[in-house]
C-alpha positions as MATLAB code, in Angstrom:
seq = 'MAQIPVKTVMAILVKNRKETADKVQKILTAWGCLIKTRLGLRDGVLDNCSEAGLIVLELVGSPEQHKELCDKLNKLAGVKANYMELSFDEE';
ca = [
    -256.822 -106.144  -46.797;
    -258.363 -104.949  -43.812;
    -257.815 -107.199  -40.603;
    -260.772 -108.941  -39.529;
    -261.654 -107.969  -35.885;
    -261.922 -110.329  -33.156;
    -264.647 -109.452  -30.212;
    -264.543 -111.043  -27.038;
    -267.689 -111.036  -24.715;
    -268.099 -112.004  -21.419;
    -271.362 -113.253  -19.599;
    -271.445 -113.084  -15.553;
    -274.353 -114.857  -13.857;
    -274.730 -113.374  -10.457;
    -277.125 -114.904   -7.639;
    -277.937 -113.147   -4.443;
    -277.460 -109.857   -6.218;
    -277.840 -108.086   -2.839;
    -274.929 -110.035   -0.915;
    -272.638 -110.200   -4.309;
    -273.445 -106.985   -6.411;
    -270.997 -105.122   -4.463;
    -267.737 -107.045   -4.870;
    -268.745 -107.999   -8.521;
    -268.817 -104.077   -9.038;
    -265.442 -103.612   -7.039;
    -263.826 -105.969   -9.583;
    -265.422 -104.729  -12.557;
    -264.305 -101.045  -11.451;
    -260.696 -102.375  -11.261;
    -260.869 -103.821  -14.588;
    -262.903 -100.961  -16.198;
    -260.371  -99.978  -18.874;
    -260.909 -103.340  -20.429;
    -264.732 -102.821  -20.622;
    -265.900 -101.269  -23.792;
    -269.612 -102.253  -23.362;
    -271.448 -103.248  -20.277;
    -275.037 -104.318  -20.261;
    -276.947 -105.588  -17.035;
    -279.825 -108.014  -17.165;
    -282.370 -109.056  -14.432;
    -285.721 -110.204  -14.222;
    -288.628 -108.153  -12.306;
    -289.081 -104.530  -11.579;
    -289.630 -102.477   -8.499;
    -291.249 -104.454   -5.727;
    -290.612 -107.840   -7.555;
    -286.928 -107.527   -8.256;
    -285.142 -110.720   -9.152;
    -282.112 -112.038   -6.876;
    -280.206 -113.331   -9.986;
    -278.705 -111.270  -12.597;
    -276.740 -111.372  -15.884;
    -273.837 -108.879  -16.742;
    -272.674 -109.155  -20.497;
    -269.550 -107.321  -21.290;
    -267.819 -106.473  -24.491;
    -263.851 -106.566  -23.829;
    -260.815 -105.034  -24.996;
    -257.206 -105.963  -24.135;
    -255.410 -109.193  -24.568;
    -256.408 -112.684  -23.797;
    -254.450 -113.104  -20.813;
    -256.257 -109.979  -19.338;
    -259.562 -111.445  -20.127;
    -258.670 -114.869  -18.863;
    -257.460 -113.185  -15.271;
    -260.616 -110.935  -15.242;
    -262.988 -114.040  -15.481;
    -260.891 -116.188  -12.694;
    -261.444 -113.140  -10.328;
    -264.907 -113.036  -10.887;
    -265.246 -116.976  -10.539;
    -263.553 -116.958   -7.180;
    -266.621 -114.897   -5.809;
    -269.489 -117.325   -4.076;
    -272.799 -117.058   -6.307;
    -271.046 -116.026   -9.513;
    -270.314 -117.905  -12.735;
    -268.295 -116.029  -15.415;
    -266.932 -116.992  -19.152;
    -266.223 -115.668  -21.979;
    -265.506 -116.277  -25.767;
    -263.731 -114.782  -28.665;
    -265.786 -114.139  -32.134;
    -264.393 -113.459  -35.569;
    -265.160 -114.023  -39.000;
    -263.156 -116.503  -40.910;
    -260.724 -115.026  -43.179;
    -261.845 -115.383  -47.050;
];
């Protein structure tokens, strides 16, 4: 029987994007090998661009690596990160 995959998803809420985005990007670049998929969301466009943003990541790697990445992001002022693991129950 095929093993049921576990998916890890991280959400990162960023406030004051203009002041914080470079620091968040630096951390995400350093941990880039863990990031399988990245989606950035924000309200507004062009001249009405929001100061807050949401980044959603699909991660690979170990639970210990996920925790360490989350902890590093949460040390930044104006950043809140959390993650969860999703899987189907074995039948």
